[in-house]
mmCIF file as Biopython writes it, N, C-alpha, C and O atoms, coordinates in Angstrom:
data_model
#
loop_
_atom_site.group_PDB
_atom_site.id
_atom_site.type_symbol
_atom_site.label_atom_id
_atom_site.label_alt_id
_atom_site.label_comp_id
_atom_site.label_asym_id
_atom_site.label_entity_id
_atom_site.label_seq_id
_atom_site.pdbx_PDB_ins_code
_atom_site.Cartn_x
_atom_site.Cartn_y
_atom_site.Cartn_z
_atom_site.occupancy
_atom_site.B_iso_or_equiv
_atom_site.auth_seq_id
_atom_site.auth_asym_id
_atom_site.pdbx_PDB_model_num
ATOM 1   N N  . MET A ? 1  ? 0.844   -1.174 0.000  1.0 0.0 1  A 1 
ATOM 2   C CA . MET A ? 1  ? 0.000   0.000  0.000  1.0 0.0 1  A 1 
ATOM 3   C C  . MET A ? 1  ? 0.891   1.239  0.000  1.0 0.0 1  A 1 
ATOM 4   O O  . MET A ? 1  ? 1.846   1.327  0.772  1.0 0.0 1  A 1 
ATOM 5   N N  . ASN A ? 2  ? 0.574   2.182  -0.861 1.0 0.0 2  A 1 
ATOM 6   C CA . ASN A ? 2  ? 1.392   3.387  -1.013 1.0 0.0 2  A 1 
ATOM 7   C C  . ASN A ? 2  ? 0.792   4.533  -0.194 1.0 0.0 2  A 1 
ATOM 8   O O  . ASN A ? 2  ? -0.159  5.186  -0.625 1.0 0.0 2  A 1 
ATOM 9   N N  . LEU A ? 3  ? 1.358   4.766  0.988  1.0 0.0 3  A 1 
ATOM 10  C CA . LEU A ? 3  ? 0.897   5.840  1.863  1.0 0.0 3  A 1 
ATOM 11  C C  . LEU A ? 3  ? 2.048   6.784  2.150  1.0 0.0 3  A 1 
ATOM 12  O O  . LEU A ? 3  ? 3.188   6.348  2.312  1.0 0.0 3  A 1 
ATOM 13  N N  . ASN A ? 4  ? 1.757   8.072  2.212  1.0 0.0 4  A 1 
ATOM 14  C CA . ASN A ? 4  ? 2.777   9.088  2.462  1.0 0.0 4  A 1 
ATOM 15  C C  . ASN A ? 4  ? 2.387   9.949  3.653  1.0 0.0 4  A 1 
ATOM 16  O O  . ASN A ? 4  ? 1.223   9.997  4.051  1.0 0.0 4  A 1 
ATOM 17  N N  . ILE A ? 5  ? 3.380   10.626 4.214  1.0 0.0 5  A 1 
ATOM 18  C CA . ILE A ? 5  ? 3.129   11.541 5.320  1.0 0.0 5  A 1 
ATOM 19  C C  . ILE A ? 5  ? 2.195   12.647 4.839  1.0 0.0 5  A 1 
ATOM 20  O O  . ILE A ? 5  ? 2.371   13.196 3.751  1.0 0.0 5  A 1 
ATOM 21  N N  . GLY A ? 6  ? 1.208   12.962 5.660  1.0 0.0 6  A 1 
ATOM 22  C CA . GLY A ? 6  ? 0.254   14.012 5.313  1.0 0.0 6  A 1 
ATOM 23  C C  . GLY A ? 6  ? -1.016  13.501 4.661  1.0 0.0 6  A 1 
ATOM 24  O O  . GLY A ? 6  ? -1.971  14.262 4.502  1.0 0.0 6  A 1 
ATOM 25  N N  . ASP A ? 7  ? -1.051  12.215 4.273  1.0 0.0 7  A 1 
ATOM 26  C CA . ASP A ? 7  ? -2.271  11.650 3.684  1.0 0.0 7  A 1 
ATOM 27  C C  . ASP A ? 7  ? -3.369  11.582 4.737  1.0 0.0 7  A 1 
ATOM 28  O O  . ASP A ? 7  ? -3.102  11.320 5.910  1.0 0.0 7  A 1 
ATOM 29  N N  . ARG A ? 8  ? -4.603  11.818 4.309  1.0 0.0 8  A 1 
ATOM 30  C CA . ARG A ? 8  ? -5.769  11.657 5.177  1.0 0.0 8  A 1 
ATOM 31  C C  . ARG A ? 8  ? -6.382  10.304 4.868  1.0 0.0 8  A 1 
ATOM 32  O O  . ARG A ? 8  ? -6.578  9.965  3.701  1.0 0.0 8  A 1 
ATOM 33  N N  . ILE A ? 9  ? -6.689  9.520  5.904  1.0 0.0 9  A 1 
ATOM 34  C CA . ILE A ? 9  ? -7.271  8.200  5.715  1.0 0.0 9  A 1 
ATOM 35  C C  . ILE A ? 9  ? -8.562  8.068  6.514  1.0 0.0 9  A 1 
ATOM 36  O O  . ILE A ? 9  ? -8.729  8.686  7.566  1.0 0.0 9  A 1 
ATOM 37  N N  . GLU A ? 10 ? -9.464  7.255  5.996  1.0 0.0 10 A 1 
ATOM 38  C CA . GLU A ? 10 ? -10.689 6.928  6.720  1.0 0.0 10 A 1 
ATOM 39  C C  . GLU A ? 10 ? -10.588 5.481  7.156  1.0 0.0 10 A 1 
ATOM 40  O O  . GLU A ? 10 ? -10.322 4.600  6.338  1.0 0.0 10 A 1 
ATOM 41  N N  . MET A ? 11 ? -10.797 5.231  8.437  1.0 0.0 11 A 1 
ATOM 42  C CA . MET A ? 11 ? -10.680 3.887  9.005  1.0 0.0 11 A 1 
ATOM 43  C C  . MET A ? 11 ? -12.050 3.215  9.065  1.0 0.0 11 A 1 
ATOM 44  O O  . MET A ? 11 ? -13.083 3.884  9.023  1.0 0.0 11 A 1 
ATOM 45  N N  . LYS A ? 12 ? -12.047 1.878  9.164  1.0 0.0 12 A 1 
ATOM 46  C CA . LYS A ? 12 ? -13.293 1.129  9.293  1.0 0.0 12 A 1 
ATOM 47  C C  . LYS A ? 12 ? -13.929 1.358  10.658 1.0 0.0 12 A 1 
ATOM 48  O O  . LYS A ? 12 ? -15.148 1.484  10.773 1.0 0.0 12 A 1 
ATOM 49  N N  . LYS A ? 13 ? -13.084 1.411  11.700 1.0 0.0 13 A 1 
ATOM 50  C CA . LYS A ? 13 ? -13.589 1.628  13.057 1.0 0.0 13 A 1 
ATOM 51  C C  . LYS A ? 13 ? -13.279 3.056  13.477 1.0 0.0 13 A 1 
ATOM 52  O O  . LYS A ? 13 ? -12.266 3.624  13.068 1.0 0.0 13 A 1 
ATOM 53  N N  . GLN A ? 14 ? -14.139 3.626  14.283 1.0 0.0 14 A 1 
ATOM 54  C CA . GLN A ? 14 ? -13.950 5.011  14.694 1.0 0.0 14 A 1 
ATOM 55  C C  . GLN A ? 14 ? -13.140 5.111  15.986 1.0 0.0 14 A 1 
ATOM 56  O O  . GLN A ? 14 ? -13.056 4.165  16.769 1.0 0.0 14 A 1 
ATOM 57  N N  . HIS A ? 15 ? -12.556 6.273  16.177 1.0 0.0 15 A 1 
ATOM 58  C CA . HIS A ? 15 ? -11.841 6.617  17.403 1.0 0.0 15 A 1 
ATOM 59  C C  . HIS A ? 15 ? -12.883 6.812  18.501 1.0 0.0 15 A 1 
ATOM 60  O O  . HIS A ? 15 ? -14.027 7.140  18.186 1.0 0.0 15 A 1 
ATOM 61  N N  . PRO A ? 16 ? -12.540 6.626  19.772 1.0 0.0 16 A 1 
ATOM 62  C CA . PRO A ? 16 ? -13.525 6.819  20.844 1.0 0.0 16 A 1 
ATOM 63  C C  . PRO A ? 16 ? -14.231 8.184  20.823 1.0 0.0 16 A 1 
ATOM 64  O O  . PRO A ? 16 ? -15.332 8.303  21.360 1.0 0.0 16 A 1 
ATOM 65  N N  . CYS A ? 17 ? -13.627 9.213  20.218 1.0 0.0 17 A 1 
ATOM 66  C CA . CYS A ? 17 ? -14.274 10.531 20.142 1.0 0.0 17 A 1 
ATOM 67  C C  . CYS A ? 17 ? -15.368 10.553 19.078 1.0 0.0 17 A 1 
ATOM 68  O O  . CYS A ? 17 ? -16.167 11.489 19.039 1.0 0.0 17 A 1 
ATOM 69  N N  . GLY A ? 18 ? -15.417 9.531  18.207 1.0 0.0 18 A 1 
ATOM 70  C CA . GLY A ? 18 ? -16.469 9.442  17.201 1.0 0.0 18 A 1 
ATOM 71  C C  . GLY A ? 18 ? -16.010 9.754  15.784 1.0 0.0 18 A 1 
ATOM 72  O O  . GLY A ? 18 ? -16.792 9.604  14.846 1.0 0.0 18 A 1 
ATOM 73  N N  . CYS A ? 19 ? -14.772 10.181 15.602 1.0 0.0 19 A 1 
ATOM 74  C CA . CYS A ? 19 ? -14.244 10.548 14.286 1.0 0.0 19 A 1 
ATOM 75  C C  . CYS A ? 19 ? -13.593 9.338  13.609 1.0 0.0 19 A 1 
ATOM 76  O O  . CYS A ? 19 ? -12.935 8.537  14.274 1.0 0.0 19 A 1 
ATOM 77  N N  . LYS A ? 20 ? -13.772 9.202  12.300 1.0 0.0 20 A 1 
ATOM 78  C CA . LYS A ? 20 ? -13.171 8.090  11.553 1.0 0.0 20 A 1 
ATOM 79  C C  . LYS A ? 20 ? -11.990 8.519  10.684 1.0 0.0 20 A 1 
ATOM 80  O O  . LYS A ? 20 ? -11.323 7.665  10.099 1.0 0.0 20 A 1 
ATOM 81  N N  . THR A ? 21 ? -11.714 9.826  10.585 1.0 0.0 21 A 1 
ATOM 82  C CA . THR A ? 21 ? -10.643 10.302 9.713  1.0 0.0 21 A 1 
ATOM 83  C C  . THR A ? 21 ? -9.388  10.633 10.518 1.0 0.0 21 A 1 
ATOM 84  O O  . THR A ? 21 ? -9.455  11.195 11.611 1.0 0.0 21 A 1 
ATOM 85  N N  . PHE A ? 22 ? -8.244  10.268 9.944  1.0 0.0 22 A 1 
ATOM 86  C CA . PHE A ? 22 ? -6.951  10.458 10.583 1.0 0.0 22 A 1 
ATOM 87  C C  . PHE A ? 22 ? -5.960  11.014 9.570  1.0 0.0 22 A 1 
ATOM 88  O O  . PHE A ? 22 ? -6.145  10.863 8.362  1.0 0.0 22 A 1 
ATOM 89  N N  . THR A ? 23 ? -4.913  11.656 10.065 1.0 0.0 23 A 1 
ATOM 90  C CA . THR A ? 23 ? -3.825  12.162 9.242  1.0 0.0 23 A 1 
ATOM 91  C C  . THR A ? 23 ? -2.566  11.384 9.589  1.0 0.0 23 A 1 
ATOM 92  O O  . THR A ? 23 ? -2.288  11.158 10.767 1.0 0.0 23 A 1 
ATOM 93  N N  . LEU A ? 24 ? -1.795  10.968 8.578  1.0 0.0 24 A 1 
ATOM 94  C CA . LEU A ? 24 ? -0.541  10.246 8.817  1.0 0.0 24 A 1 
ATOM 95  C C  . LEU A ? 24 ? 0.568   11.239 9.153  1.0 0.0 24 A 1 
ATOM 96  O O  . LEU A ? 24 ? 0.826   12.174 8.395  1.0 0.0 24 A 1 
ATOM 97  N N  . LEU A ? 25 ? 1.213   11.030 10.283 1.0 0.0 25 A 1 
ATOM 98  C CA . LEU A ? 25 ? 2.318   11.890 10.702 1.0 0.0 25 A 1 
ATOM 99  C C  . LEU A ? 25 ? 3.668   11.204 10.541 1.0 0.0 25 A 1 
ATOM 100 O O  . LEU A ? 25 ? 4.683   11.877 10.361 1.0 0.0 25 A 1 
ATOM 101 N N  . ARG A ? 26 ? 3.697   9.870  10.604 1.0 0.0 26 A 1 
ATOM 102 C CA . ARG A ? 26 ? 4.946   9.104  10.488 1.0 0.0 26 A 1 
ATOM 103 C C  . ARG A ? 26 ? 4.638   7.783  9.811  1.0 0.0 26 A 1 
ATOM 104 O O  . ARG A ? 26 ? 3.640   7.136  10.129 1.0 0.0 26 A 1 
ATOM 105 N N  . VAL A ? 27 ? 5.488   7.378  8.883  1.0 0.0 27 A 1 
ATOM 106 C CA . VAL A ? 27 ? 5.306   6.135  8.146  1.0 0.0 27 A 1 
ATOM 107 C C  . VAL A ? 27 ? 6.563   5.297  8.308  1.0 0.0 27 A 1 
ATOM 108 O O  . VAL A ? 27 ? 7.674   5.797  8.131  1.0 0.0 27 A 1 
ATOM 109 N N  . GLY A ? 28 ? 6.393   4.032  8.641  1.0 0.0 28 A 1 
ATOM 110 C CA . GLY A ? 28 ? 7.517   3.114  8.820  1.0 0.0 28 A 1 
ATOM 111 C C  . GLY A ? 28 ? 6.963   1.787  9.318  1.0 0.0 28 A 1 
ATOM 112 O O  . GLY A ? 28 ? 5.883   1.368  8.901  1.0 0.0 28 A 1 
ATOM 113 N N  . MET A ? 29 ? 7.699   1.121  10.211 1.0 0.0 29 A 1 
ATOM 114 C CA . MET A ? 29 ? 7.186   -0.111 10.813 1.0 0.0 29 A 1 
ATOM 115 C C  . MET A ? 29 ? 5.928   0.196  11.623 1.0 0.0 29 A 1 
ATOM 116 O O  . MET A ? 29 ? 4.981   -0.591 11.645 1.0 0.0 29 A 1 
ATOM 117 N N  . ASP A ? 30 ? 5.934   1.347  12.285 1.0 0.0 30 A 1 
ATOM 118 C CA . ASP A ? 30 ? 4.760   1.830  13.002 1.0 0.0 30 A 1 
ATOM 119 C C  . ASP A ? 30 ? 4.280   3.102  12.324 1.0 0.0 30 A 1 
ATOM 120 O O  . ASP A ? 30 ? 5.082   3.879  11.806 1.0 0.0 30 A 1 
ATOM 121 N N  . PHE A ? 31 ? 2.980   3.313  12.329 1.0 0.0 31 A 1 
ATOM 122 C CA . PHE A ? 31 ? 2.413   4.550  11.805 1.0 0.0 31 A 1 
ATOM 123 C C  . PHE A ? 31 ? 2.042   5.429  12.979 1.0 0.0 31 A 1 
ATOM 124 O O  . PHE A ? 31 ? 1.533   4.942  13.988 1.0 0.0 31 A 1 
ATOM 125 N N  . LYS A ? 32 ? 2.294   6.724  12.853 1.0 0.0 32 A 1 
ATOM 126 C CA . LYS A ? 32 ? 1.807   7.690  13.839 1.0 0.0 32 A 1 
ATOM 127 C C  . LYS A ? 32 ? 0.670   8.417  13.157 1.0 0.0 32 A 1 
ATOM 128 O O  . LYS A ? 32 ? 0.862   9.097  12.149 1.0 0.0 32 A 1 
ATOM 129 N N  . ILE A ? 33 ? -0.518  8.267  13.720 1.0 0.0 33 A 1 
ATOM 130 C CA . ILE A ? 33 ? -1.695  8.884  13.130 1.0 0.0 33 A 1 
ATOM 131 C C  . ILE A ? 33 ? -2.294  9.888  14.110 1.0 0.0 33 A 1 
ATOM 132 O O  . ILE A ? 33 ? -2.195  9.724  15.326 1.0 0.0 33 A 1 
ATOM 133 N N  . LYS A ? 34 ? -2.916  10.930 13.561 1.0 0.0 34 A 1 
ATOM 134 C CA . LYS A ? 34 ? -3.534  11.973 14.379 1.0 0.0 34 A 1 
ATOM 135 C C  . LYS A ? 34 ? -5.022  12.012 14.074 1.0 0.0 34 A 1 
ATOM 136 O O  . LYS A ? 34 ? -5.419  12.159 12.917 1.0 0.0 34 A 1 
ATOM 137 N N  . CYS A ? 35 ? -5.835  11.884 15.091 1.0 0.0 35 A 1 
ATOM 138 C CA . CYS A ? 35 ? -7.288  11.961 14.941 1.0 0.0 35 A 1 
ATOM 139 C C  . CYS A ? 35 ? -7.663  13.386 14.574 1.0 0.0 35 A 1 
ATOM 140 O O  . CYS A ? 35 ? -7.185  14.333 15.198 1.0 0.0 35 A 1 
ATOM 141 N N  . GLU A ? 36 ? -8.516  13.548 13.565 1.0 0.0 36 A 1 
ATOM 142 C CA . GLU A ? 36 ? -8.920  14.885 13.140 1.0 0.0 36 A 1 
ATOM 143 C C  . GLU A ? 36 ? -10.042 15.445 14.002 1.0 0.0 36 A 1 
ATOM 144 O O  . GLU A ? 36 ? -10.355 16.632 13.918 1.0 0.0 36 A 1 
ATOM 145 N N  . GLY A ? 37 ? -10.650 14.599 14.832 1.0 0.0 37 A 1 
ATOM 146 C CA . GLY A ? 37 ? -11.713 15.070 15.707 1.0 0.0 37 A 1 
ATOM 147 C C  . GLY A ? 37 ? -11.175 15.712 16.972 1.0 0.0 37 A 1 
ATOM 148 O O  . GLY A ? 37 ? -11.494 16.862 17.276 1.0 0.0 37 A 1 
ATOM 149 N N  . CYS A ? 38 ? -10.350 14.964 17.715 1.0 0.0 38 A 1 
ATOM 150 C CA . CYS A ? 38 ? -9.876  15.452 19.010 1.0 0.0 38 A 1 
ATOM 151 C C  . CYS A ? 38 ? -8.400  15.849 19.001 1.0 0.0 38 A 1 
ATOM 152 O O  . CYS A ? 38 ? -7.938  16.488 19.947 1.0 0.0 38 A 1 
ATOM 153 N N  . GLY A ? 39 ? -7.648  15.486 17.956 1.0 0.0 39 A 1 
ATOM 154 C CA . GLY A ? 39 ? -6.241  15.877 17.856 1.0 0.0 39 A 1 
ATOM 155 C C  . GLY A ? 39 ? -5.271  14.929 18.540 1.0 0.0 39 A 1 
ATOM 156 O O  . GLY A ? 39 ? -4.073  15.209 18.573 1.0 0.0 39 A 1 
ATOM 157 N N  . ARG A ? 40 ? -5.745  13.825 19.082 1.0 0.0 40 A 1 
ATOM 158 C CA . ARG A ? 40 ? -4.871  12.876 19.767 1.0 0.0 40 A 1 
ATOM 159 C C  . ARG A ? 40 ? -3.990  12.150 18.757 1.0 0.0 40 A 1 
ATOM 160 O O  . ARG A ? 40 ? -4.446  11.802 17.667 1.0 0.0 40 A 1 
ATOM 161 N N  . GLU A ? 41 ? -2.722  11.920 19.118 1.0 0.0 41 A 1 
ATOM 162 C CA . GLU A ? 41 ? -1.775  11.211 18.262 1.0 0.0 41 A 1 
ATOM 163 C C  . GLU A ? 41 ? -1.545  9.816  18.825 1.0 0.0 41 A 1 
ATOM 164 O O  . GLU A ? 41 ? -1.367  9.649  20.031 1.0 0.0 41 A 1 
ATOM 165 N N  . VAL A ? 42 ? -1.550  8.802  17.937 1.0 0.0 42 A 1 
ATOM 166 C CA . VAL A ? 42 ? -1.442  7.413  18.346 1.0 0.0 42 A 1 
ATOM 167 C C  . VAL A ? 42 ? -0.418  6.702  17.468 1.0 0.0 42 A 1 
ATOM 168 O O  . VAL A ? 42 ? -0.390  6.907  16.255 1.0 0.0 42 A 1 
ATOM 169 N N  . MET A ? 43 ? 0.421   5.867  18.077 1.0 0.0 43 A 1 
ATOM 170 C CA . MET A ? 43 ? 1.348   5.010  17.329 1.0 0.0 43 A 1 
ATOM 171 C C  . MET A ? 43 ? 0.676   3.642  17.169 1.0 0.0 43 A 1 
ATOM 172 O O  . MET A ? 43 ? 0.266   3.023  18.151 1.0 0.0 43 A 1 
ATOM 173 N N  . VAL A ? 44 ? 0.570   3.179  15.918 1.0 0.0 44 A 1 
ATOM 174 C CA . VAL A ? 44 ? -0.103  1.917  15.618 1.0 0.0 44 A 1 
ATOM 175 C C  . VAL A ? 44 ? 0.782   1.099  14.679 1.0 0.0 44 A 1 
ATOM 176 O O  . VAL A ? 44 ? 1.384   1.662  13.765 1.0 0.0 44 A 1 
ATOM 177 N N  . PRO A ? 45 ? 0.876   -0.236 14.887 1.0 0.0 45 A 1 
ATOM 178 C CA . PRO A ? 45 ? 1.666   -1.071 13.962 1.0 0.0 45 A 1 
ATOM 179 C C  . PRO A ? 45 ? 1.141   -0.980 12.530 1.0 0.0 45 A 1 
ATOM 180 O O  . PRO A ? 45 ? -0.066  -0.875 12.306 1.0 0.0 45 A 1 
ATOM 181 N N  . ARG A ? 46 ? 2.053   -1.022 11.570 1.0 0.0 46 A 1 
ATOM 182 C CA . ARG A ? 46 ? 1.722   -0.885 10.151 1.0 0.0 46 A 1 
ATOM 183 C C  . ARG A ? 46 ? 0.659   -1.888 9.700  1.0 0.0 46 A 1 
ATOM 184 O O  . ARG A ? 46 ? -0.278  -1.523 8.989  1.0 0.0 46 A 1 
ATOM 185 N N  . LYS A ? 47 ? 0.800   -3.129 10.105 1.0 0.0 47 A 1 
ATOM 186 C CA . LYS A ? 47 ? -0.120  -4.183 9.675  1.0 0.0 47 A 1 
ATOM 187 C C  . LYS A ? 47 ? -1.561  -3.877 10.102 1.0 0.0 47 A 1 
ATOM 188 O O  . LYS A ? 47 ? -2.501  -4.103 9.340  1.0 0.0 47 A 1 
ATOM 189 N N  . LYS A ? 48 ? -1.727  -3.363 11.323 1.0 0.0 48 A 1 
ATOM 190 C CA . LYS A ? 48 ? -3.063  -3.048 11.833 1.0 0.0 48 A 1 
ATOM 191 C C  . LYS A ? 48 ? -3.687  -1.880 11.078 1.0 0.0 48 A 1 
ATOM 192 O O  . LYS A ? 48 ? -4.881  -1.906 10.780 1.0 0.0 48 A 1 
ATOM 193 N N  . VAL A ? 49 ? -2.894  -0.855 10.766 1.0 0.0 49 A 1 
ATOM 194 C CA . VAL A ? 49 ? -3.419  0.305  10.033 1.0 0.0 49 A 1 
ATOM 195 C C  . VAL A ? 49 ? -3.831  -0.106 8.623  1.0 0.0 49 A 1 
ATOM 196 O O  . VAL A ? 49 ? -4.925  0.233  8.173  1.0 0.0 49 A 1 
ATOM 197 N N  . GLU A ? 50 ? -2.960  -0.836 7.924  1.0 0.0 50 A 1 
ATOM 198 C CA . GLU A ? 50 ? -3.270  -1.235 6.545  1.0 0.0 50 A 1 
ATOM 199 C C  . GLU A ? 50 ? -4.511  -2.114 6.484  1.0 0.0 50 A 1 
ATOM 200 O O  . GLU A ? 50 ? -5.261  -2.056 5.509  1.0 0.0 50 A 1 
ATOM 201 N N  . LYS A ? 51 ? -4.738  -2.926 7.510  1.0 0.0 51 A 1 
ATOM 202 C CA . LYS A ? 51 ? -5.914  -3.792 7.548  1.0 0.0 51 A 1 
ATOM 203 C C  . LYS A ? 51 ? -7.195  -2.993 7.764  1.0 0.0 51 A 1 
ATOM 204 O O  . LYS A ? 51 ? -8.250  -3.352 7.240  1.0 0.0 51 A 1 
ATOM 205 N N  . ASN A ? 52 ? -7.105  -1.911 8.536  1.0 0.0 52 A 1 
ATOM 206 C CA . ASN A ? 52 ? -8.310  -1.162 8.926  1.0 0.0 52 A 1 
ATOM 207 C C  . ASN A ? 52 ? -8.598  0.067  8.076  1.0 0.0 52 A 1 
ATOM 208 O O  . ASN A ? 52 ? -9.550  0.790  8.370  1.0 0.0 52 A 1 
ATOM 209 N N  . ILE A ? 53 ? -7.809  0.335  7.026  1.0 0.0 53 A 1 
ATOM 210 C CA . ILE A ? 53 ? -8.078  1.491  6.171  1.0 0.0 53 A 1 
ATOM 211 C C  . ILE A ? 53 ? -9.274  1.202  5.271  1.0 0.0 53 A 1 
ATOM 212 O O  . ILE A ? 53 ? -9.330  0.174  4.597  1.0 0.0 53 A 1 
ATOM 213 N N  . LYS A ? 54 ? -10.224 2.128  5.273  1.0 0.0 54 A 1 
ATOM 214 C CA . LYS A ? 54 ? -11.379 2.023  4.389  1.0 0.0 54 A 1 
ATOM 215 C C  . LYS A ? 54 ? -11.051 2.682  3.052  1.0 0.0 54 A 1 
ATOM 216 O O  . LYS A ? 54 ? -11.262 2.095  1.991  1.0 0.0 54 A 1 
ATOM 217 N N  . LYS A ? 55 ? -10.525 3.926  3.117  1.0 0.0 55 A 1 
ATOM 218 C CA . LYS A ? 55 ? -10.103 4.616  1.887  1.0 0.0 55 A 1 
ATOM 219 C C  . LYS A ? 55 ? -9.157  5.749  2.226  1.0 0.0 55 A 1 
ATOM 220 O O  . LYS A ? 55 ? -9.119  6.239  3.355  1.0 0.0 55 A 1 
ATOM 221 N N  . VAL A ? 56 ? -8.387  6.156  1.214  1.0 0.0 56 A 1 
ATOM 222 C CA . VAL A ? 56 ? -7.483  7.301  1.334  1.0 0.0 56 A 1 
ATOM 223 C C  . VAL A ? 56 ? -8.216  8.511  0.772  1.0 0.0 56 A 1 
ATOM 224 O O  . VAL A ? 56 ? -8.686  8.483  -0.366 1.0 0.0 56 A 1 
ATOM 225 N N  . LEU A ? 57 ? -8.314  9.560  1.559  1.0 0.0 57 A 1 
ATOM 226 C CA . LEU A ? 57 ? -9.075  10.750 1.149  1.0 0.0 57 A 1 
ATOM 227 C C  . LEU A ? 57 ? -8.220  11.727 0.361  1.0 0.0 57 A 1 
ATOM 228 O O  . LEU A ? 57 ? -8.708  12.777 -0.056 1.0 0.0 57 A 1 
#
């Protein structure tokens, strides 16, 4: 999957704040994503993010 820093992604499951869209801040073995609803930043393993992406916005 071709993802770059700054891409906006929509996930299948929502963040606890209710938002489904995230911004990629770091790409590598782990992804650092930022919730666009509440602004929280989360480090998630690459495999989990790629599995849960619905679409790239």
